[in-house]
C-alpha positions in Angstrom: -2.0 -75.1 -31.5 -4.3 -74.6 -28.6 -5.3 -71.2 -27.3 -5.9 -70.1 -23.7 -6.6 -66.8 -21.9 -3.8 -66.2 -19.5 -3.5 -63.7 -16.7 -1.0 -60.9 -16.4 -0.4 -58.0 -14.1 1.3 -54.6 -14.8 2.5 -54.2 -11.2 5.4 -55.6 -9.2 4.3 -59.2 -9.3 4.2 -59.2 -13.1 6.0 -61.8 -15.2 5.6 -63.6 -18.5 2.8 -66.1 -18.1 4.7 -68.9 -19.8 2.6 -72.0 -20.2 -0.8 -72.8 -18.8 -3.4 -75.4 -19.5 -6.7 -73.9 -18.5 -8.6 -70.7 -19.1 -8.1 -68.3 -16.2 -11.4 -66.9 -15.1 -9.8 -63.7 -14.0 -7.8 -63.3 -10.8 -8.7 -60.3 -8.7 -6.8 -58.9 -5.8 -6.7 -55.8 -3.7 -3.1 -55.4 -4.9 -3.9 -55.6 -8.6 -6.4 -57.1 -11.1 -5.2 -60.0 -13.3 -7.7 -59.3 -16.0 -5.6 -58.6 -19.0 -7.2 -61.2 -21.3 -4.4 -61.7 -23.8 -4.7 -64.6 -26.1 -1.5 -66.7 -25.8 -0.8 -69.6 -28.1 1.2 -72.6 -26.9 1.7 -76.3 -27.9 -1.2 -78.4 -26.9 -0.9 -79.8 -23.4 -3.0 -82.0 -21.2 -3.6 -81.8 -17.6 -2.2 -85.1 -16.3 -4.2 -87.3 -14.0 -2.3 -90.0 -12.2 -3.7 -93.0 -10.4 -2.1 -93.0 -7.0 -2.5 -95.7 -4.4 -3.1 -94.0 -1.1 -4.7 -94.7 2.2 -8.3 -93.7 2.8 -9.0 -91.0 5.3 -8.8 -92.5 8.7 -8.9 -89.4 10.7 -11.8 -88.8 13.0 -13.6 -85.6 14.0 -13.4 -82.4 12.0 -10.4 -83.5 10.0 -12.0 -86.8 9.0 -15.1 -85.0 7.9 -13.3 -82.5 5.7 -10.2 -84.1 4.3 -12.1 -86.2 1.7 -13.3 -82.9 0.2 -10.0 -81.1 0.3 -7.4 -80.8 -2.4 -3.9 -79.3 -1.9 -1.9 -77.6 -4.6 1.8 -78.2 -3.9 3.5 -75.0 -5.2 7.0 -76.5 -5.2 9.2 -79.2 -6.6 11.8 -81.7 -5.5 12.0 -83.5 -2.1 9.8 -81.0 -0.3 7.0 -81.5 -2.8 7.4 -85.2 -2.5 7.2 -85.1 1.3 4.1 -82.9 1.2 2.3 -85.2 -1.3 3.1 -88.4 0.6 2.0 -86.9 3.9 -1.2 -85.6 2.3 -2.0 -89.0 0.8 -1.5 -90.6 4.2 -4.2 -88.3 5.4 -6.5 -89.1 2.5 -6.1 -85.7 0.8 -5.7 -85.4 -3.0 -2.8 -83.3 -4.3 -2.2 -81.2 -7.5 1.5 -80.8 -8.5 2.7 -77.9 -10.5 5.8 -78.2 -12.7 7.9 -76.3 -15.2 8.7 -77.7 -18.7 12.0 -79.2 -17.5 10.3 -80.9 -14.4 7.6 -82.7 -16.3 9.0 -86.1 -15.5 9.9 -85.3 -11.9 8.9 -87.6 -9.0 6.5 -85.1 -7.4 4.6 -84.9 -10.7 4.3 -88.7 -10.8 3.1 -89.0 -7.2 0.4 -86.3 -7.4 -3.2 -87.1 -8.3 -3.1 -84.3 -10.9 -0.4 -82.1 -12.4 -0.3 -79.0 -14.4 2.4 -77.1 -16.2 2.9 -73.5 -15.1 5.7 -72.2 -17.3 9.1 -72.6 -18.7 12.2 -74.0 -17.0 13.5 -70.8 -15.2 11.7 -70.4 -11.9 11.1 -66.7 -12.7 8.9 -68.0 -15.5 7.1 -70.7 -13.6 7.3 -71.3 -9.8 7.6 -67.6 -9.0 4.8 -66.4 -11.3 1.9 -65.7 -8.9 -0.8 -65.6 -11.6 0.1 -69.0 -13.0 0.4 -70.7 -9.6 -2.9 -69.2 -8.3 -4.7 -69.9 -11.6 -3.6 -73.5 -11.4 -5.0 -73.8 -7.9 -8.3 -72.2 -8.8 -8.8 -74.1 -12.1 -8.3 -77.5 -10.3 -10.6 -76.6 -7.4 -8.0 -76.7 -4.7 -9.0 -75.7 -1.2 -5.5 -75.5 0.2 -2.1 -74.5 -1.0 1.2 -75.8 0.5 4.2 -73.6 -0.6 7.0 -75.8 0.6 10.0 -73.6 1.2 11.6 -70.9 -1.0 9.8 -69.7 -4.1 6.5 -68.0 -3.0 6.5 -69.4 0.6 7.5 -66.0 2.1 5.6 -63.7 -0.3 3.0 -61.8 1.7 1.2 -60.6 -1.4 0.8 -64.2 -2.6 -0.6 -65.3 0.8 -3.1 -62.4 0.8 -4.2 -63.3 -2.7 -4.8 -66.9 -1.7 -7.0 -65.7 1.1 -9.0 -63.5 -1.2 -9.7 -66.4 -3.5 -10.8 -68.7 -0.6 -7.7 -70.9 -0.7 -6.2 -71.8 2.7 -2.5 -71.1 2.7 -0.6 -73.7 4.8 1.9 -71.5 6.4 2.3 -68.1 8.2 -0.2 -65.4 7.9 0.8 -62.4 5.7 1.2 -60.1 8.7 4.0 -62.3 10.1 5.6 -62.7 6.7 5.7 -58.9 6.3 7.8 -58.4 9.4 10.0 -61.5 9.0 9.6 -62.8 5.5 12.7 -61.1 4.0 16.0 -60.6 5.8 16.3 -56.9 5.5 12.9 -56.3 7.0 13.7 -58.9 9.7 16.8 -56.9 10.6 14.7 -53.8 11.0 12.2 -55.7 13.1 14.9 -56.9 15.5 16.4 -53.4 15.7 13.1 -51.9 16.6 12.7 -54.6 19.3 16.1 -53.7 20.8 17.8 -56.9 19.7 21.5 -56.4 18.8 22.2 -57.0 15.1 25.4 -57.4 13.1 26.7 -54.1 11.7 25.5 -53.5 8.1 23.5 -51.5 5.7 20.2 -49.7 6.6 17.8 -51.5 4.3 18.6 -52.6 0.8 21.4 -51.2 -1.3 20.3 -48.6 -3.8 23.3 -48.4 -6.1 26.9 -49.4 -6.4 28.2 -46.1 -5.0 26.2 -46.6 -1.8 27.3 -50.2 -1.6 31.0 -49.3 -1.8 30.7 -46.6 0.8 28.9 -48.8 3.3 31.3 -51.7 2.7 34.2 -49.4 3.5 32.5 -48.0 6.5 31.9 -51.3 8.2 35.2 -52.7 7.0 36.1 -55.8 5.0 35.4 -58.7 4.9 31.7 -58.2 4.3 28.8 -60.4 3.4 26.5 -59.5 0.5 23.1 -61.1 1.2 20.0 -61.5 -0.8 17.0 -60.2 1.1 14.7 -62.9 -0.3 14.8 -66.6 -0.2 17.5 -68.7 1.5 19.6 -71.7 1.2 22.8 -69.7 0.7 21.8 -68.4 -2.8 22.4 -64.8 -3.5 25.1 -64.6 -0.9 28.8 -63.7 -1.5 31.7 -63.1 0.8 33.8 -60.1 -0.3 37.2 -60.2 1.4 38.8 -57.3 -0.4 37.6 -54.0 -2.0 38.8 -54.9 -5.5 36.5 -57.9 -5.7 33.5 -56.3 -4.1 31.6 -54.9 -7.1 32.0 -58.1 -9.1 30.6 -60.2 -6.2 27.8 -57.7 -5.7 26.6 -58.2 -9.3 26.9 -62.0 -8.9 24.8 -62.0 -5.8 22.1 -59.7 -7.4 21.9 -61.9 -10.5 21.7 -65.1 -8.6 19.0 -63.7 -6.3 17.0 -62.4 -9.3 17.1 -65.8 -10.9 16.3 -67.8 -7.8 13.8 -65.6 -6.1 12.6 -63.0 -8.6 14.0 -60.3 -6.3 17.5 -58.9 -6.7 17.5 -56.9 -3.5 20.6 -57.2 -1.4 22.1 -55.7 1.7 25.4 -55.8 3.5 26.6 -57.2 6.8 29.9 -57.4 8.5 31.4 -60.9 8.0 31.4 -62.8 11.3 34.1 -65.5 11.4 33.5 -68.7 13.3 29.9 -67.8 14.3 27.6 -70.0 16.4 24.2 -70.6 14.7 21.3 -71.0 17.2 17.9 -71.4 15.6 14.5 -71.7 17.1 11.7 -73.2 14.9 8.4 -71.6 15.8 
């Protein structure tokens, strides 16, 4: 058995550290201090190093001068991680993949120059654990971090912590994420700007009693929506009052498992809507 000092935090971003392959030097943040030096034992692992055939850096100017020295930690899995790694390799930039125990043989792990295990299979014990992801980036000397989508990509605290440790976050700044990163806050931002919004709850639901009252006020059918993440997870359509509480609990449980945040809110269900989206 090998021993490593892992990071932990007693505040809102806390989670079991799971597996890690290096000694964390101590992650400090204005939000909390990840300095609880608990000795955790786990089966011996090795940081994998993969020989990857990639193009040399052909970019000129500032990018050409810097990309050889850069290294990106890809804080995701699946097709988005594969796309990021392949694009980075075309630019001559090395990549570090992170993975949970169940993803150790995934394609993104094989394509990356290096890979490191950050926890057990549930995302709440791996890809959503800020100390593990950030420790992986620091220990491998990464200069940049690409979050992909989902997981920590819209977590303002995570972005601020990357900044504080000199890691360039490839994505929005924390100020933008704070006003648009979660759906409930985005609704408030739109209301304050005078933009019409779908009738629904004011902020997140606090308890079942409030949820039932608001659902009856706006009228069924209603949509139960997770404030975090996306991709349709943590969402349920409640057509009748007698199924509402069951679907509410399902939405909260799914959101907690997928995003590490079980916050939900209500909106009136709009039938046959038109979806118009602007990518900025």
